[in-house]
N, C-alpha and C positions, 0 to 999 in steps of 0.2 A: 532803750536797753531790753524792754519786754520784747520787742519784735527780733532782737538778736536771740534772746533766749528761745523764743518760739521757733526761729529758724533752725538754731542747734538742735533742738528736740526733734524737728522735722527730719533733719539730716540724719541724726542717729537712729530714728525710726526706719528711714529707706536703707541705711546701711545694715541694720539688723534684719531686715526683710531679704536683703541680697545674700547675706550670710546664711540665713535659713534655707534659701534655695541652693546654695553652695553645699551645705551639709546634705540636703536631700540627694543632690546629684552624686556626692561622695559616697552616700549610702548605697546608691544604685551600683556605682562603679565597683564598690567593695563587694558587693553580692555577686556580681558577674565574675569578678576576678577570683573570688575565694569560694565559690559554690561547691567545688570539689575538695576542699581542704578537709583533712581529718579533724576529728574533735580535739585530739592532742595539738594540732597546729592553732585551731581556733582558740584554745585555752592558752596557749603561749602568747597569742596576740592580745587576748583579753587581760593576761597578767601584765604585760607590757603597757598597755592602756591603763590599769590600775596604777601601776608605779608612776606613770607620768602624771596622772591625775592627784594622786596622793591619798586616795581613799576607795572604797569599794564603790564602783560606778553603777550609776542607774543606766538602764539600757539606753536612755536618751543622750547619755554622755559619751557613747562610745560609737564611732563609725562602725557601721556593720552590726549593731546591736540586735536588729530584727533578724538577721541571719543566724547569729549566734543563739538567740533565744529558740528559733525554730529548730536548730540543729541539736540543741541539748534538751528541748522539750519544755523548758522554763529558764528564765532568766536567773532564778535562785540555783538551778542545778548547774548552770554554766558557772556561776560565782562559786558554787560549792567545790568545784574542780581546783579552783586556786586560792580561795579565801575562807576562813572560818571564824572571823570576827563578826562585830554587829553590822547590820545591814541598814542603819537609820537613812544613810544617804541614798540608799536604794529605794527606799519608800517615799523619801522626801527629797527629790533631786533639787539642786540650785535652779533658781529662775533661769530662763533662757540666756538673758545677757550676762548672768554670772557664771556659766559653765565655762569651764577652762578652754574647751575647743572654740568657743564663741570669742573669748578674751583673747586667744592666740590669733584668731583670724582678724579680730579688730585692730590688734596691735600691728599686725602684718599690713592691713590696709593702710593705717596711719603711717607706717614707715614707708610705704610705696607713695603715698600722697605727698609726704615731706620730701622725697627724693625727686619727684617731678615737679614740685611747686616750692622752690626755696623761698624762705623769708627774706626779704629785703632787709639788709643792715644786720643780719643774724650770721655769724660765722661758725 
């Protein structure tokens, strides 16, 4: 039983590391694709991200956060264009594994795994 738990933790750690790499690639792709966007376009994207996440996001919760911060001069200035509430989640972002983007990617990986590895006897 302990070996199974250890194996599960190791698989989860590998999957989270793979997701971290995917997010890094997505950030690079975003920067290249949106480097010429206006501040208004970036603000609209950030607003859509905030609506999806459900709170004012920390930079690490948004694909393209580095570009947005750079273009606005600071993350607080970027958020100031779209949000006027408390910024507690900005100062204390969720742990990596608890971020919405990571949870979404974990869910997607699990769905893909299940579609390619059907369980025997389960319909």
